MARBA-3410 file (N, C-alpha, C, O; in Angstrom, 1 decimal):
78
7.0,-5.0,-0.4,6.6,-4.2,0.6,5.2,-4.4,1.0,4.3,-4.4,0.2 ~ 5.0,-4.7,2.3,3.7,-5.1,2.7,2.7,-3.9,2.6,3.1,-2.8,3.0 ~ 1.5,-4.1,2.1,0.5,-3.0,2.1,-0.9,-3.5,2.1,-1.1,-4.7,1.9 ~ -1.8,-2.6,2.3,-3.2,-3.0,2.3,-4.0,-2.4,1.1,-5.2,-2.1,1.2 ~ -3.3,-2.2,0.0,-3.9,-1.5,-1.1,-5.0,-2.4,-1.7,-6.1,-1.9,-1.9
-4.8,-3.6,-1.8,-5.9,-4.5,-2.4,-7.1,-4.5,-1.4,-8.2,-4.3,-1.9 ~ -6.9,-4.6,-0.2,-8.0,-4.6,0.8,-8.8,-3.3,0.6,-10.0,-3.3,0.6 ~ -8.1,-2.1,0.6,-8.8,-0.9,0.5,-9.6,-0.8,-0.8,-10.8,-0.4,-0.9 ~ -8.9,-1.2,-1.9,-9.5,-1.2,-3.3,-10.8,-2.0,-3.3,-11.8,-1.6,-4.0 ~ -10.8,-3.1,-2.6,-12.0,-4.0,-2.7,-13.0,-3.7,-1.5,-14.0,-4.4,-1.5
-12.7,-2.8,-0.7,-13.6,-2.5,0.4,-14.9,-1.9,-0.1,-15.0,-1.4,-1.2 ~ -15.9,-1.9,0.8,-17.2,-1.4,0.4,-17.2,0.0,0.1,-18.0,0.5,-0.8 ~ -16.3,0.8,0.6,-16.2,2.2,0.4,-15.7,2.5,-0.9,-16.2,3.5,-1.5 ~ -14.8,1.7,-1.5,-14.3,2.0,-2.8,-14.8,1.0,-3.9,-15.2,1.4,-4.9 ~ -14.7,-0.3,-3.6,-15.2,-1.3,-4.6,-14.7,-1.1,-6.1,-15.5,-1.0,-7.0
-13.4,-1.1,-6.2,-12.8,-0.7,-7.5,-12.0,-2.0,-8.1,-11.5,-2.8,-7.3 ~ -12.0,-2.0,-9.4,-11.2,-3.0,-10.1,-9.7,-2.4,-10.1,-9.5,-1.3,-9.8 ~ -8.7,-3.2,-10.4,-7.4,-2.8,-10.5,-7.4,-1.7,-11.7,-6.7,-0.6,-11.5 ~ -8.1,-1.9,-12.8,-8.1,-1.0,-13.9,-8.7,0.4,-13.4,-8.2,1.4,-13.8 ~ -9.7,0.4,-12.7,-10.4,1.6,-12.2,-9.4,2.4,-11.3,-9.3,3.6,-11.4
-8.8,1.7,-10.4,-7.8,2.4,-9.6,-6.6,3.0,-10.4,-6.1,4.1,-10.1 ~ -6.2,2.2,-11.4,-5.1,2.6,-12.2,-5.4,3.9,-13.0,-4.6,4.8,-13.0 ~ -6.6,3.9,-13.5,-7.1,5.1,-14.2,-7.2,6.3,-13.3,-6.8,7.4,-13.6 ~ -7.7,6.1,-12.1,-7.8,7.2,-11.1,-6.5,7.8,-10.7,-6.4,9.0,-10.5 ~ -5.6,6.9,-10.7,-4.2,7.4,-10.3,-3.3,7.8,-11.5,-2.2,8.3,-11.3
-3.7,7.5,-12.7,-3.0,7.9,-13.9,-1.7,6.9,-14.1,-0.7,7.3,-14.5 ~ -1.9,5.6,-13.7,-0.9,4.6,-13.9,-1.4,3.4,-14.7,-2.6,3.4,-15.0 ~ -0.6,2.5,-14.9,-1.0,1.3,-15.6,-1.7,0.3,-14.6,-1.5,0.5,-13.4 ~ -2.4,-0.6,-15.1,-2.9,-1.7,-14.3,-1.7,-2.6,-13.7,-1.8,-3.1,-12.6 ~ -0.7,-2.7,-14.5,0.5,-3.5,-14.1,1.1,-2.9,-12.9,1.6,-3.7,-12.1
1.1,-1.5,-12.8,1.6,-0.9,-11.6,0.8,-1.3,-10.3,1.4,-1.6,-9.3 ~ -0.5,-1.3,-10.5,-1.3,-1.7,-9.4,-1.1,-3.1,-9.0,-1.0,-3.4,-7.8 ~ -1.0,-4.0,-10.0,-0.8,-5.4,-9.7,0.6,-5.5,-8.9,0.7,-6.3,-8.0 ~ 1.6,-4.8,-9.4,2.9,-4.9,-8.8,2.8,-4.4,-7.3,3.4,-5.0,-6.4 ~ 2.2,-3.3,-7.1,2.0,-2.7,-5.6,1.3,-3.8,-4.8,1.7,-4.1,-3.7
0.2,-4.3,-5.3,-0.7,-5.2,-4.5,0.2,-6.5,-4.2,-0.1,-7.1,-3.1 ~ 1.1,-6.9,-5.0,1.9,-8.0,-4.8,3.0,-7.7,-3.9,3.8,-8.6,-3.6 ~ 3.2,-6.6,-3.5,4.3,-6.2,-2.5,5.6,-5.6,-3.2,6.6,-5.5,-2.5 ~ 5.5,-5.3,-4.5,6.6,-4.8,-5.2,6.9,-3.4,-4.7,6.1,-2.7,-4.1 ~ 8.1,-2.9,-4.9,8.5,-1.7,-4.5,7.8,-0.5,-5.3,7.5,-0.8,-6.5
7.6,0.6,-4.8,7.0,1.7,-5.5,7.7,3.0,-5.2,8.6,3.1,-4.3 ~ 7.3,4.0,-5.8,8.0,5.3,-5.5,7.2,6.0,-4.3,6.1,5.7,-3.9 ~ 8.0,7.0,-3.8,7.4,7.8,-2.7,6.2,8.6,-3.3,5.2,8.8,-2.6 ~ 6.3,9.0,-4.6,5.1,9.8,-5.1,3.9,8.9,-5.1,2.8,9.3,-4.7 ~ 4.0,7.6,-5.6,2.9,6.7,-5.6,2.4,6.4,-4.2,1.2,6.3,-4.0
3.2,6.3,-3.2,2.8,6.1,-1.9,1.9,7.2,-1.4,0.9,7.0,-0.8 ~ 2.3,8.5,-1.8,1.6,9.6,-1.3,0.3,9.7,-2.1,-0.7,10.2,-1.6 ~ 0.3,9.4,-3.5,-0.9,9.3,-4.3,-2.0,8.4,-3.7,-3.2,8.8,-3.5 ~ -1.5,7.2,-3.4,-2.4,6.3,-2.8,-3.0,6.7,-1.5,-4.2,6.5,-1.2 ~ -2.1,7.3,-0.6,-2.6,7.9,0.6,-3.7,8.9,0.5,-4.7,9.0,1.2
-3.4,9.8,-0.5,-4.4,10.9,-0.8,-5.7,10.3,-1.4,-6.8,10.6,-1.0 ~ -5.5,9.4,-2.3,-6.8,8.8,-2.9,-7.6,8.0,-1.9,-8.8,8.2,-1.9 ~ -7.0,7.2,-1.1,-7.8,6.5,0.0,-8.1,7.3,1.3,-8.7,6.8,2.2 ~ -7.6,8.7,1.3,-7.8,9.5,2.4,-7.3,8.9,3.7,-7.9,8.9,4.8 ~ -6.1,8.4,3.5,-5.3,7.8,4.7,-3.9,8.3,4.7,-3.4,8.6,3.7
-3.4,8.3,5.9,-1.9,8.5,6.1,-1.2,7.3,5.4,-1.6,6.2,5.6 ~ -0.2,7.5,4.6,0.5,6.4,3.8,1.0,5.4,4.8,1.1,4.2,4.4 ~ 1.3,5.7,6.1,1.8,4.7,6.9,0.6,3.7,7.4,0.9,2.6,7.9 ~ -0.6,4.2,7.1,-1.7,3.2,7.4,-1.9,2.2,6.3,-2.4,1.1,6.5 ~ -1.3,2.5,5.1,-1.4,1.7,3.9,-0.2,0.8,3.7,-0.3,-0.4,3.4
0.9,1.4,3.9,2.3,0.8,3.8,3.0,0.7,5.1,2.8,1.4,6.0 ~ 3.9,-0.2,5.2,4.9,-0.3,6.2,4.4,-0.9,7.5,5.2,-1.4,8.3 ~ 3.1,-0.9,7.8,2.6,-1.3,9.2,3.2,-2.6,9.6,3.8,-2.7,10.7 ~ 3.1,-3.6,8.8,3.6,-4.9,9.1,5.2,-5.0,9.2,5.8,-5.6,10.0 ~ 5.7,-4.4,8.2,7.2,-4.4,8.0,7.9,-3.7,9.3,8.8,-4.2,9.8
7.3,-2.5,9.7,7.9,-1.8,10.9,7.7,-2.6,12.1,8.6,-2.8,12.8 ~ 6.5,-3.1,12.3,6.2,-3.8,13.5,7.1,-5.1,13.6,7.7,-5.4,14.7 ~ 7.2,-5.7,12.5,8.1,-6.9,12.5,9.6,-6.6,12.8,10.3,-7.3,13.5 ~ 10.1,-5.5,12.1,11.5,-5.2,12.4,11.7,-4.7,13.8,12.8,-4.9,14.3 ~ 10.8,-4.0,14.3,10.9,-3.5,15.8,11.0,-4.7,16.7,11.8,-4.8,17.6
10.1,-5.7,16.4,10.0,-6.9,17.2,11.3,-7.6,17.1,11.8,-8.1,18.1 ~ 11.8,-7.8,15.8,13.1,-8.5,15.6,14.2,-7.8,16.4,15.1,-8.5,17.0 ~ 14.3,-6.5,16.2,15.4,-5.7,16.9,15.3,-5.8,18.4,16.4,-5.9,19.0 ~ 14.1,-5.8,19.0,14.0,-5.9,20.4,14.5,-7.1,20.9,15.1,-7.2,21.9 ~ 14.3,-8.2,20.1,14.8,-9.6,20.5,16.3,-9.6,20.6,16.9,-10.1,21.5
16.9,-8.9,19.7,18.4,-8.8,19.6,19.0,-8.1,20.8,20.0,-8.5,21.3 ~ 18.3,-7.0,21.3,18.8,-6.2,22.3,18.7,-7.0,23.7,19.6,-6.8,24.6 ~ 17.7,-7.7,23.8,17.5,-8.5,25.1,18.5,-9.5,25.4,18.5,-10.2,26.4
END
């Protein structure tokens, strides 16, 4: 699942290691690695990340996937 977690984590505003983010969210570093690599995650984790980064979860997840699927579907209709 496309997301911008790594970008946010490394941004000037946060500047966190994977371990620091994992501790802040109460998960393992492996979980953060998996999310950053595009692995599936739970709705609860999506909401936690949105809250942590003070962003709507849709700004963190789905943006590329949704735009791509809408574009793909539009081509089929035409």
